[in-house]
Every structure is written in C-alpha cells, then in structure tokens.
Z-matrix of the N, CA and C atoms (Angstrom, degrees):
N
C 1 1.458
C 2 1.520 1 108.03
N 3 1.305 2 117.40 1 132.92
C 4 1.450 3 122.24 2 179.14
C 5 1.525 4 109.01 3 -77.19
N 6 1.329 5 117.04 4 114.94
C 7 1.466 6 121.45 5 -175.94
C 8 1.516 7 111.38 6 -60.70
N 9 1.329 8 118.43 7 -34.61
C 10 1.466 9 120.82 8 -177.97
C 11 1.521 10 112.70 9 -66.17
N 12 1.298 11 118.88 10 -18.70
C 13 1.461 12 121.51 11 -179.19
C 14 1.520 13 112.53 12 -101.49
N 15 1.317 14 117.21 13 -0.10
C 16 1.466 15 120.35 14 -178.93
C 17 1.518 16 109.92 15 -73.28
N 18 1.298 17 115.87 16 145.46
C 19 1.459 18 119.57 17 175.59
C 20 1.515 19 108.91 18 -84.85
N 21 1.327 20 115.94 19 165.70
C 22 1.454 21 119.86 20 176.66
C 23 1.518 22 109.75 21 -59.72
N 24 1.326 23 117.18 22 -38.28
C 25 1.472 24 119.74 23 179.55
C 26 1.517 25 110.45 24 -60.31
N 27 1.321 26 117.69 25 -43.28
C 28 1.452 27 120.74 26 178.12
C 29 1.512 28 110.24 27 -66.05
N 30 1.337 29 117.06 28 -43.94
C 31 1.455 30 120.56 29 -179.95
C 32 1.517 31 110.64 30 -60.80
N 33 1.323 32 117.42 31 -40.64
C 34 1.453 33 120.80 32 -177.51
C 35 1.520 34 111.49 33 -64.19
N 36 1.327 35 116.24 34 -36.63
C 37 1.456 36 118.64 35 -177.93
C 38 1.523 37 112.06 36 -75.75
N 39 1.324 38 117.69 37 -9.49
C 40 1.460 39 120.49 38 179.06
C 41 1.517 40 109.71 39 -90.57
N 42 1.270 41 119.60 40 39.06
C 43 1.457 42 123.21 41 171.41
C 44 1.520 43 113.71 42 84.64
N 45 1.317 44 118.65 43 15.76
C 46 1.467 45 123.20 44 172.66
C 47 1.524 46 112.71 45 52.13
N 48 1.295 47 117.56 46 45.56
C 49 1.461 48 121.75 47 176.66
C 50 1.518 49 109.27 48 -105.05
N 51 1.340 50 115.46 49 177.95
C 52 1.456 51 119.82 50 178.40
C 53 1.516 52 109.36 51 -61.81
N 54 1.296 53 115.68 52 121.38
C 55 1.453 54 121.37 53 178.56
C 56 1.516 55 107.83 54 -142.87
N 57 1.281 56 115.74 55 165.90
C 58 1.446 57 120.95 56 178.89
C 59 1.517 58 109.60 57 -75.25
N 60 1.351 59 118.40 58 128.92
C 61 1.455 60 120.01 59 176.46
C 62 1.520 61 109.78 60 -71.59
N 63 1.314 62 117.00 61 168.86
C 64 1.459 63 118.78 62 179.67
C 65 1.524 64 109.93 63 -67.57
N 66 1.294 65 117.93 64 112.66
C 67 1.458 66 121.77 65 -179.69
C 68 1.522 67 108.96 66 -115.03
N 69 1.304 68 115.40 67 60.74
C 70 1.453 69 120.52 68 -171.98
C 71 1.517 70 113.49 69 -79.71
N 72 1.331 71 117.25 70 -29.10
C 73 1.454 72 119.46 71 -177.27
C 74 1.519 73 112.57 72 64.55
N 75 1.330 74 117.70 73 29.86
C 76 1.464 75 121.53 74 -175.75
C 77 1.522 76 112.76 75 -77.82
N 78 1.307 77 118.29 76 -0.94
C 79 1.454 78 119.46 77 -179.32
C 80 1.509 79 112.52 78 92.51
N 81 1.316 80 118.51 79 2.87
C 82 1.448 81 122.77 80 173.08
C 83 1.505 82 114.92 81 70.72
N 84 1.322 83 119.94 82 6.17
C 85 1.441 84 120.81 83 -175.62
C 86 1.515 85 114.83 84 -92.36
N 87 1.306 86 118.16 85 5.19
C 88 1.461 87 119.83 86 -172.97
C 89 1.526 88 113.01 87 -67.64
N 90 1.319 89 118.54 88 -17.40
C 91 1.462 90 120.61 89 -177.95
C 92 1.527 91 113.94 90 -101.92
N 93 1.320 92 117.81 91 -7.28
C 94 1.460 93 120.89 92 -177.70
C 95 1.524 94 108.95 93 -58.71
N 96 1.317 95 115.63 94 126.84
C 97 1.456 96 121.27 95 179.66
C 98 1.522 97 114.06 96 85.18
N 99 1.313 98 117.26 97 -4.83
C 100 1.464 99 120.81 98 178.16
C 101 1.528 100 108.91 99 -102.54
N 102 1.309 101 115.08 100 155.58
C 103 1.447 102 118.11 101 176.26
C 104 1.525 103 108.88 102 -83.72
N 105 1.316 104 115.64 103 138.00
C 106 1.462 105 122.43 104 -179.35
C 107 1.513 106 109.71 105 -115.14
N 108 1.301 107 115.89 106 141.11
C 109 1.459 108 120.14 107 171.64
C 110 1.527 109 107.08 108 -80.91
N 111 1.309 110 115.91 109 119.79
C 112 1.455 111 121.35 110 -178.13
C 113 1.520 112 109.02 111 -81.66
N 114 1.321 113 115.49 112 124.55
C 115 1.461 114 122.08 113 178.85
C 116 1.524 115 107.70 114 -109.89
N 117 1.333 116 118.31 115 128.43
C 118 1.466 117 119.59 116 176.91
C 119 1.522 118 111.15 117 -58.78
N 120 1.320 119 115.27 118 149.28
C 121 1.461 120 121.75 119 178.89
C 122 1.519 121 108.28 120 -114.60
N 123 1.326 122 114.82 121 134.04
C 124 1.468 123 121.34 122 172.15
C 125 1.515 124 107.20 123 -121.18
N 126 1.328 125 116.14 124 130.77
C 127 1.462 126 121.64 125 178.37
C 128 1.523 127 107.33 126 -115.65
N 129 1.331 128 116.00 127 120.67
C 130 1.461 129 121.66 128 178.03
C 131 1.516 130 107.86 129 -107.64
N 132 1.329 131 115.80 130 124.15
C 133 1.458 132 121.98 131 179.36
C 134 1.517 133 108.82 132 -122.26
N 135 1.335 134 116.34 133 128.96
C 136 1.464 135 121.70 134 175.73
C 137 1.519 136 107.49 135 -102.78
N 138 1.325 137 116.94 136 126.74
C 139 1.465 138 118.80 137 177.92
C 140 1.504 139 112.74 138 163.32
N 141 1.325 140 113.98 139 -168.17
C 142 1.460 141 121.13 140 -178.78
C 143 1.515 142 110.96 141 -72.91
N 144 1.319 143 114.61 142 164.49
C 145 1.463 144 120.49 143 175.87
C 146 1.529 145 109.27 144 -60.76
N 147 1.314 146 115.97 145 141.14
C 148 1.461 147 121.48 146 -178.48
C 149 1.525 148 111.45 147 -76.64
N 150 1.305 149 114.79 148 145.46
C 151 1.461 150 119.48 149 174.60
C 152 1.531 151 107.89 150 -71.28
N 153 1.348 152 117.45 151 157.94
C 154 1.470 153 119.57 152 179.98
C 155 1.529 154 113.52 153 -57.10
N 156 1.340 155 117.82 154 -37.49
C 157 1.460 156 120.32 155 -179.82
C 158 1.520 157 112.39 156 -65.82
N 159 1.327 158 116.34 157 -44.00
C 160 1.465 159 120.86 158 177.87
C 161 1.523 160 109.35 159 -64.29
N 162 1.330 161 116.98 160 -44.89
C 163 1.463 162 120.77 161 -179.30
C 164 1.524 163 111.58 162 -60.83
N 165 1.332 164 116.90 163 -37.98
C 166 1.460 165 120.73 164 178.69
C 167 1.537 166 110.75 165 -62.89
N 168 1.330 167 117.30 166 -43.34
C 169 1.463 168 120.31 167 177.94
C 170 1.526 169 111.87 168 -67.34
N 171 1.326 170 116.68 169 -39.94
C 172 1.470 171 120.51 170 176.85
C 173 1.527 172 109.73 171 -58.74
N 174 1.320 173 116.39 172 -48.38
C 175 1.465 174 120.52 173 -179.39
C 176 1.526 175 111.51 174 -63.15
N 177 1.328 176 117.37 175 -37.62
C 178 1.465 177 120.68 176 179.19
C 179 1.531 178 110.93 177 -61.22
N 180 1.325 179 117.00 178 -47.62
C 181 1.463 180 119.62 179 -178.61
C 182 1.524 181 112.67 180 -74.95
N 183 1.309 182 116.95 181 -30.64
C 184 1.472 183 118.39 182 175.26
C 185 1.520 184 109.61 183 -65.77
N 186 1.320 185 117.51 184 -39.67
C 187 1.468 186 120.53 185 177.27
C 188 1.527 187 110.69 186 -61.15
N 189 1.339 188 117.33 187 -41.10
C 190 1.464 189 120.57 188 177.33
C 191 1.527 190 110.92 189 -66.19
N 192 1.318 191 116.34 190 -42.53
C 193 1.456 192 121.07 191 -179.35
C 194 1.524 193 111.64 192 -65.57
N 195 1.323 194 116.81 193 -34.15
C 196 1.476 195 120.60 194 179.74
C 197 1.523 196 112.99 195 -67.04
N 198 1.322 197 117.67 196 -13.07
C 199 1.461 198 119.88 197 173.61
C 200 1.528 199 110.06 198 -68.57
N 201 1.333 200 117.02 199 -18.83
C 202 1.459 201 122.37 200 -176.73
C 203 1.532 202 114.07 201 -110.70
N 204 1.343 203 117.07 202 -31.25
C 205 1.463 204 120.07 203 -177.70
C 206 1.530 205 109.97 204 -161.34
N 207 1.336 206 116.54 205 158.30
C 208 1.467 207 118.80 206 174.62
C 209 1.531 208 110.04 207 -67.24
N 210 1.334 209 116.16 208 139.66
C 211 1.463 210 121.59 209 -178.94
C 212 1.519 211 109.07 210 -133.92
N 213 1.321 212 115.09 211 136.95
C 214 1.461 213 120.89 212 175.44
C 215 1.522 214 107.83 213 -124.86
N 216 1.316 215 115.81 214 128.58
C 217 1.466 216 123.39 215 179.50
C 218 1.522 217 107.40 216 -107.67
N 219 1.337 218 116.70 217 113.80
C 220 1.467 219 121.44 218 -177.69
C 221 1.525 220 108.58 219 -114.94
N 222 1.324 221 115.92 220 124.25
C 223 1.455 222 121.65 221 177.51
C 224 1.520 223 109.26 222 -106.13
N 225 1.322 224 116.75 223 128.34
C 226 1.460 225 122.18 224 172.54
C 227 1.521 226 107.49 225 -115.21
N 228 1.307 227 116.15 226 130.10
C 229 1.468 228 119.13 227 178.90
C 230 1.519 229 109.03 228 -74.92
N 231 1.334 230 114.84 229 139.96
C 232 1.457 231 117.70 230 174.62
C 233 1.523 232 107.77 231 -66.52
N 234 1.302 233 116.81 232 159.57
C 235 1.456 234 121.55 233 -171.89
C 236 1.525 235 110.55 234 -94.27
N 237 1.347 236 118.23 235 92.00
C 238 1.464 237 120.52 236 -175.31
C 239 1.525 238 113.83 237 -68.48
N 240 1.334 239 118.35 238 -22.36
C 241 1.470 240 118.69 239 -178.61
C 242 1.524 241 111.39 240 -68.37
N 243 1.330 242 116.74 241 -17.46
C 244 1.460 243 120.31 242 177.24
C 245 1.525 244 112.09 243 -104.91
N 246 1.329 245 117.24 244 19.67
C 247 1.464 246 120.71 245 -173.97
C 248 1.525 247 112.93 246 -58.97
N 249 1.314 248 117.75 247 -28.22
C 250 1.473 249 120.15 248 -179.90
C 251 1.523 250 111.86 249 -83.46
N 252 1.304 251 116.86 250 -17.75
C 253 1.468 252 121.53 251 179.69
C 254 1.529 253 107.75 252 -117.37
N 255 1.315 254 115.65 253 92.20
C 256 1.466 255 121.52 254 -173.94
C 257 1.525 256 111.08 255 -59.18
N 258 1.333 257 118.04 256 -43.77
C 259 1.467 258 120.93 257 -179.02
C 260 1.531 259 111.33 258 -61.12
N 261 1.324 260 117.16 259 -41.39
C 262 1.471 261 120.58 260 178.53
C 263 1.518 262 110.45 261 -66.29
N 264 1.341 263 117.37 262 -39.83
C 265 1.463 264 120.80 263 178.85
C 266 1.520 265 110.33 264 -63.05
N 267 1.327 266 117.00 265 -46.92
C 268 1.461 267 120.68 266 178.94
C 269 1.527 268 109.79 267 -60.71
N 270 1.326 269 117.11 268 -42.80
C 271 1.468 270 121.14 269 179.86
C 272 1.520 271 112.63 270 -62.60
N 273 1.331 272 116.88 271 -43.64
C 274 1.467 273 120.47 272 178.82
C 275 1.524 274 111.63 273 -64.78
N 276 1.337 275 116.39 274 -43.23
C 277 1.466 276 120.10 275 178.90
C 278 1.528 277 110.55 276 -66.22
N 279 1.318 278 116.68 277 -38.37
C 280 1.462 279 122.49 278 178.55
C 281 1.528 280 110.30 279 -60.57
N 282 1.309 281 116.58 280 -45.43
C 283 1.472 282 120.94 281 178.97
C 284 1.525 283 110.57 282 -63.24
N 285 1.331 284 116.95 283 -42.84
C 286 1.471 285 120.51 284 179.58
C 287 1.528 286 111.15 285 -61.68
N 288 1.337 287 117.28 286 -41.68
C 289 1.464 288 120.77 287 178.45
C 290 1.524 289 110.00 288 -66.71
N 291 1.320 290 117.31 289 -46.33
C 292 1.471 291 121.07 290 -177.43
C 293 1.522 292 112.00 291 -62.59
N 294 1.326 293 117.80 292 -27.84
C 295 1.469 294 120.86 293 176.05
C 296 1.520 295 112.30 294 -66.66
N 297 1.340 296 117.27 295 -15.28
C 298 1.465 297 121.94 296 -179.91
C 299 1.527 298 113.10 297 -103.04
N 300 1.330 299 117.13 298 -1.92
C 301 1.457 300 121.93 299 -177.77
C 302 1.522 301 109.41 300 -96.64
N 303 1.346 302 115.73 301 129.04
C 304 1.466 303 120.70 302 177.40
C 305 1.524 304 109.72 303 -97.01
N 306 1.307 305 115.81 304 160.72
C 307 1.467 306 120.32 305 -177.55
C 308 1.529 307 111.98 306 -66.50
N 309 1.328 308 118.20 307 -25.35
C 310 1.462 309 120.12 308 -178.43
C 311 1.533 310 112.73 309 -101.97
N 312 1.330 311 117.38 310 20.40
C 313 1.464 312 122.30 311 173.72
C 314 1.523 313 109.99 312 -85.09
N 315 1.331 314 116.59 313 145.70
C 316 1.467 315 121.82 314 167.97
C 317 1.522 316 104.49 315 -95.67
N 318 1.333 317 118.06 316 114.15
C 319 1.461 318 123.24 317 -169.90
C 320 1.525 319 111.21 318 -102.45
N 321 1.331 320 114.73 319 122.61
C 322 1.464 321 122.40 320 176.09
C 323 1.521 322 107.18 321 -111.49
N 324 1.325 323 115.87 322 117.39
C 325 1.461 324 121.68 323 178.83
C 326 1.525 325 108.75 324 -97.36
N 327 1.323 326 116.39 325 125.53
C 328 1.458 327 120.32 326 175.88
C 329 1.524 328 108.10 327 -88.57
N 330 1.333 329 115.45 328 124.32
C 331 1.455 330 120.23 329 -172.58
C 332 1.522 331 108.71 330 -152.11
N 333 1.332 332 116.83 331 141.00
C 334 1.469 333 119.45 332 -178.63
C 335 1.525 334 113.11 333 -63.68
N 336 1.333 335 117.29 334 -17.75
C 337 1.466 336 120.66 335 177.49
C 338 1.536 337 112.12 336 -99.22
N 339 1.325 338 116.72 337 7.97
C 340 1.460 339 120.71 338 -179.98
C 341 1.524 340 111.87 339 -74.98
N 342 1.316 341 114.34 340 -179.68
C 343 1.457 342 120.80 341 -179.64
C 344 1.519 343 111.40 342 -75.08
N 345 1.328 344 115.43 343 144.03
C 346 1.465 345 120.46 344 170.58
C 347 1.525 346 108.38 345 -67.55
N 348 1.301 347 116.27 346 143.97
C 349 1.457 348 120.58 347 178.25
C 350 1.513 349 108.19 348 -148.05
N 351 1.330 350 117.47 349 128.76
C 352 1.459 351 119.18 350 177.00
C 353 1.533 352 109.35 351 -90.05
N 354 1.314 353 116.55 352 178.12
C 355 1.469 354 121.01 353 -174.45
C 356 1.523 355 112.50 354 -63.32
N 357 1.325 356 117.67 355 -39.49
C 358 1.460 357 120.51 356 179.07
C 359 1.528 358 111.40 357 -66.50
N 360 1.326 359 116.35 358 -37.52
C 361 1.465 360 120.33 359 177.85
C 362 1.523 361 111.21 360 -68.31
N 363 1.330 362 116.79 361 -36.24
C 364 1.465 363 120.16 362 175.30
C 365 1.523 364 109.98 363 -64.74
N 366 1.321 365 117.07 364 -39.97
C 367 1.468 366 120.74 365 177.38
C 368 1.525 367 109.90 366 -62.59
N 369 1.338 368 117.45 367 -42.18
C 370 1.467 369 120.53 368 176.90
C 371 1.520 370 110.84 369 -60.64
N 372 1.336 371 117.20 370 -42.77
C 373 1.462 372 120.45 371 178.91
C 374 1.526 373 110.43 372 -59.96
N 375 1.335 374 117.20 373 -48.35
C 376 1.471 375 121.52 374 -179.58
C 377 1.530 376 110.31 375 -61.60
N 378 1.317 377 117.51 376 -44.55
C 379 1.464 378 121.05 377 179.71
C 380 1.508 379 112.43 378 -67.00
N 381 1.339 380 117.35 379 -42.66
C 382 1.462 381 121.07 380 -179.07
C 383 1.524 382 111.86 381 -66.91
N 384 1.333 383 117.41 382 -39.73
C 385 1.468 384 120.33 383 178.90
C 386 1.522 385 110.17 384 -61.26
N 387 1.324 386 116.47 385 -35.45
C 388 1.462 387 119.93 386 178.32
C 389 1.516 388 112.95 387 -63.60
N 390 1.317 389 117.28 388 -20.35
C 391 1.465 390 120.90 389 -179.51
C 392 1.526 391 113.15 390 -94.88
N 393 1.320 392 117.39 391 11.33
C 394 1.463 393 121.80 392 177.16
C 395 1.524 394 109.08 393 -105.81
N 396 1.288 395 116.61 394 -175.94
C 397 1.458 396 121.11 395 178.88
C 398 1.515 397 113.99 396 -92.18
N 399 1.340 398 117.35 397 10.78
C 400 1.463 399 118.37 398 -178.78
C 401 1.518 400 110.41 399 -70.03
N 402 1.328 401 115.35 400 154.58
C 403 1.456 402 118.52 401 -179.69
C 404 1.520 403 112.72 402 -96.84
N 405 1.349 404 115.95 403 -16.64
C 406 1.466 405 117.84 404 -175.75
C 407 1.525 406 109.20 405 -159.38
N 408 1.331 407 115.45 406 146.81
C 409 1.455 408 123.19 407 173.75
C 410 1.521 409 106.54 408 -102.03
N 411 1.317 410 116.14 409 120.29
C 412 1.463 411 122.02 410 -172.99
C 413 1.522 412 109.99 411 -116.05
N 414 1.319 413 116.46 412 125.69
C 415 1.463 414 122.42 413 176.16
C 416 1.517 415 108.52 414 -110.85
N 417 1.335 416 116.95 415 134.54
C 418 1.463 417 121.85 416 -178.41
C 419 1.523 418 110.73 417 -121.20
N 420 1.337 419 115.09 418 122.87
C 421 1.458 420 122.68 419 175.40
C 422 1.521 421 106.38 420 -109.64
N 423 1.323 422 116.58 421 119.85
C 424 1.460 423 121.38 422 -174.05
C 425 1.509 424 114.21 423 -76.18
N 426 1.322 425 114.04 424 172.17
C 427 1.454 426 122.00 425 178.30
C 428 1.518 427 111.57 426 -79.52
N 429 1.331 428 116.60 427 -164.74
C 430 1.470 429 120.35 428 -173.94
C 431 1.526 430 114.12 429 -61.98
N 432 1.330 431 117.75 430 -23.65
C 433 1.468 432 120.46 431 -178.82
C 434 1.522 433 112.67 432 -110.66
N 435 1.312 434 117.26 433 11.17
C 436 1.456 435 120.66 434 176.07
C 437 1.519 436 113.68 435 91.72
N 438 1.329 437 114.34 436 -163.83
C 439 1.464 438 121.91 437 -175.07
C 440 1.518 439 111.28 438 -93.84
N 441 1.341 440 114.08 439 156.18
C 442 1.456 441 120.82 440 178.09
C 443 1.520 442 111.86 441 -89.95
N 444 1.311 443 114.51 442 175.99
C 445 1.466 444 121.89 443 -175.35
C 446 1.526 445 113.12 444 -65.68
N 447 1.338 446 117.64 445 -36.61
C 448 1.468 447 119.69 446 -178.54
C 449 1.522 448 111.65 447 -63.23
N 450 1.325 449 116.28 448 -46.30
C 451 1.464 450 119.77 449 179.68
C 452 1.525 451 110.65 450 -67.67
N 453 1.323 452 117.27 451 -39.87
C 454 1.464 453 120.27 452 178.25
C 455 1.527 454 110.71 453 -59.50
N 456 1.329 455 116.82 454 -37.91
C 457 1.468 456 120.43 455 179.10
C 458 1.525 457 111.41 456 -73.49
N 459 1.329 458 117.76 457 -32.68
C 460 1.464 459 122.15 458 -175.71
C 461 1.528 460 113.77 459 -84.07
N 462 1.328 461 117.62 460 -28.82
C 463 1.469 462 121.17 461 -173.93
C 464 1.524 463 111.39 462 -57.69
N 465 1.325 464 115.57 463 136.02
C 466 1.461 465 120.91 464 175.16
C 467 1.517 466 111.00 465 -75.14
N 468 1.322 467 115.90 466 -32.76
C 469 1.459 468 120.66 467 -178.66
C 470 1.525 469 108.35 468 -154.49
N 471 1.324 470 115.35 469 151.10
C 472 1.459 471 122.48 470 176.45
C 473 1.524 472 107.50 471 -121.06
N 474 1.331 473 116.06 472 124.97
C 475 1.464 474 120.23 473 179.43
C 476 1.520 475 109.61 474 -127.37
N 477 1.335 476 115.26 475 158.72
C 478 1.456 477 119.49 476 172.84
C 479 1.517 478 108.55 477 -118.14
N 480 1.313 479 115.34 478 145.82
C 481 1.454 480 120.96 479 179.90
C 482 1.516 481 111.66 480 -88.19
N 483 1.322 482 116.30 481 -20.00
C 484 1.454 483 121.23 482 -176.99
C 485 1.524 484 108.32 483 -160.19
N 486 1.316 485 115.83 484 156.72
C 487 1.459 486 119.95 485 172.89
C 488 1.524 487 110.41 486 -74.74
N 489 1.313 488 116.50 487 -17.63
C 490 1.463 489 121.07 488 175.46
C 491 1.524 490 108.48 489 -88.72
N 492 1.307 491 116.93 490 150.44
C 493 1.460 492 120.63 491 175.97
C 494 1.526 493 108.04 492 -78.21
N 495 1.328 494 116.08 493 130.79
C 496 1.457 495 121.96 494 -178.49
C 497 1.523 496 109.66 495 -111.53
N 498 1.312 497 117.08 496 145.00
C 499 1.470 498 119.55 497 172.08
C 500 1.525 499 107.66 498 -65.00
N 501 1.337 500 116.74 499 158.46
C 502 1.469 501 119.01 500 -177.89
C 503 1.526 502 111.56 501 -61.40
N 504 1.324 503 117.90 502 -30.71
C 505 1.466 504 120.67 503 179.69
C 506 1.525 505 111.08 504 -67.73
N 507 1.315 506 115.89 505 -46.39
C 508 1.468 507 120.03 506 179.64
C 509 1.532 508 109.51 507 -68.46
N 510 1.325 509 116.97 508 -41.17
C 511 1.476 510 120.42 509 178.24
C 512 1.526 511 110.32 510 -58.22
N 513 1.318 512 117.27 511 -40.95
C 514 1.462 513 120.85 512 179.02
C 515 1.523 514 110.95 513 -62.48
N 516 1.328 515 117.15 514 -45.18
C 517 1.470 516 120.35 515 179.19
C 518 1.523 517 111.28 516 -62.26
N 519 1.329 518 116.27 517 -44.53
C 520 1.464 519 119.88 518 179.52
C 521 1.526 520 109.83 519 -63.42
N 522 1.324 521 117.45 520 -44.31
C 523 1.467 522 121.27 521 -179.67
C 524 1.527 523 111.39 522 -60.50
N 525 1.314 524 117.61 523 -49.27
C 526 1.467 525 120.22 524 -177.06
C 527 1.526 526 110.90 525 -64.11
N 528 1.327 527 116.81 526 -40.75
C 529 1.461 528 119.19 527 177.52
C 530 1.528 529 110.35 528 -63.17
N 531 1.333 530 117.34 529 -40.82
C 532 1.462 531 120.68 530 -179.99
C 533 1.529 532 111.76 531 -68.96
N 534 1.311 533 118.10 532 -33.48
C 535 1.466 534 120.28 533 175.69
C 536 1.527 535 110.46 534 -67.11
N 537 1.330 536 116.50 535 -41.83
C 538 1.465 537 119.64 536 175.29
C 539 1.536 538 109.93 537 -62.18
N 540 1.327 539 116.73 538 -45.08
C 541 1.463 540 121.65 539 178.35
C 542 1.531 541 109.76 540 -59.58
N 543 1.331 542 117.16 541 -39.70
C 544 1.466 543 121.01 542 178.98
C 545 1.514 544 111.16 543 -57.53
N 546 1.325 545 116.45 544 -45.69
C 547 1.462 546 119.30 545 -179.52
C 548 1.523 547 111.55 546 -66.34
N 549 1.344 548 117.53 547 -36.04
C 550 1.461 549 118.56 548 177.86
C 551 1.529 550 110.63 549 -67.51
N 552 1.327 551 117.43 550 -34.14
C 553 1.463 552 121.21 551 175.45
C 554 1.528 553 109.35 552 -66.36
N 555 1.327 554 116.65 553 -47.46
C 556 1.467 555 120.85 554 -178.66
C 557 1.521 556 111.73 555 -59.76
N 558 1.323 557 116.50 556 -33.96
C 559 1.465 558 120.53 557 -177.71
C 560 1.521 559 112.98 558 -95.71
N 561 1.327 560 117.48 559 2.43
C 562 1.455 561 121.13 560 177.03
C 563 1.520 562 113.21 561 69.85
N 564 1.325 563 118.10 562 28.19
C 565 1.458 564 121.30 563 179.77
C 566 1.519 565 110.56 564 -84.31
N 567 1.330 566 117.06 565 164.88
C 568 1.464 567 122.54 566 -171.01
C 569 1.520 568 115.15 567 -82.46
N 570 1.320 569 119.31 568 -2.88
C 571 1.476 570 121.64 569 -177.36
C 572 1.524 571 110.73 570 -56.87
N 573 1.322 572 117.44 571 -43.33
C 574 1.469 573 121.72 572 -176.72
C 575 1.530 574 109.22 573 -90.31
N 576 1.322 575 116.19 574 125.79
C 577 1.470 576 120.65 575 -179.85
C 578 1.504 577 109.53 576 -106.81
C-alpha cells in the first residue's frame, strides 16, 4: 500500500504511529457539500507568556475558528529552572505535554523537520480526521528546544509550517490561521483564494 495515498482514517487504524498524512493536493474541495464530523481541536504550546498583541491575534483567530469547531488553547510555560540542562528541560516539558494527551487523540506535532503541507493538504487532514473515531485533534508546538522523545513516539504525524524556524508565538498564529483557512476550504467559502 502506498503510504502517501493513505487516508487519515487508514493511518489511524494502523496503530496510530508516525505516518504520512494525506498529501493529495486535490484542492481541498472534496468535502464541499458533504457533512463533516466536527472534531474538537486542542492546541498545546510550550513557551513564554504571550505579549498582549500576540494574544489579541490568537483570540481573534480562535473566535473565527470556533464558528466551525470547538477549540482549546493550552499554554504550558517552559521550565526555566532547567535552563542550564537542556535535556532535563526537554524531558520536563515532554512529560507536561504528555499528561495532556489522551489515548484517543489524533496528535499532530509541529516540527521543523516535519513534512511540508500546503493549505489544501491541511484541510484534507482536518476533514479526514473528522471521519475517524478519534475524539480530538491535538496540535503540539514545542518549547525553545523542541519536542521530547515521548511526544515524538506518540505523534501520529509531524508537519512543519515553514522551512524557516518560527518562534512558538509565530508558529501558533500561523497554525490557527491555517486551521481557520482549512475550515473555509472544507466549506467552500471565499476566504481561501
């Protein structure tokens, strides 16, 4: 079976391990006019407290996204007491994130070494996940030193938002905007050109 052509539903039934997401490039229109199962989204971000300007933009896009699905924004502070021991900091942050992951979550890890994904492919991922038995779509944005081993082992898929490395604040804004864009693509709305 060609992994690149597998749907999220097929990937999920293969033991929920790292697999290639659906990268069909079909233009994201395959769900227009069809009913979609709405899956709540939880976004976990590890890092410093957000500035008021960033928080205002996050709230603006979360409000838009909530018109389509339930969204939860969870902030975890990076562990400054381990700042001199990078491995310990990554391990502590990894444990904190894993404490928020349920066994029936579809986990998307954002990572600079993840797969490239365009907006239509992200829309396909969101739409396909809704057609599985998962209870929630979970996105994880790591701290200053990235993700730990537990999350890397648990993630269903790893994607990157850009070939450039983004701060967790900017990555969060890009992710939320792309999730909103995904829903507009799925519903055939004019936001995405």
